[in-house]
C-alpha positions, 0 to 999 in steps of 0.5 A: 506941184507942191514944193516943200521948203527946206533949209539952205543946205538941202535946197527944196524938195518936191513932194514926189522926191519926199514920197520916193524917200519915204521908206528911207525916212521910216528906216531912219526913224526905226534906227532912232528908236532902236538906238533908244532915242525918245520922241523929243529927240526924234522930233528934232531930226530931218526924217521927222521933219520930212515925214511931217511934211508928207503928212501935212501935204497928203494926210490921206496917204501918210500918217502923222510922224508921232503915230509912226513913232509909236507904232515903230516903237511897239514893233521894235520893242515887241521882240524884247517883250517876247524874250522876257516873257519866255524866260 
């Protein structure tokens, strides 16, 4: 079993625990993007750190957080682009 070391306040989480919360980490990243946070700010968050741990541990199953950030930003900004094109 692979265990990921976290800071003292969160203890340590297993990869299984990280995998179970993957949708939550993606949602948190999407909220950061929606709130206008840039990649530099997102990199300093717990969700980025945990997504990075998943990617390092299981790269065949989980994308790099930077890739996720870019894809989610494109999804979040797409409705805005469509509205400005329609006008």
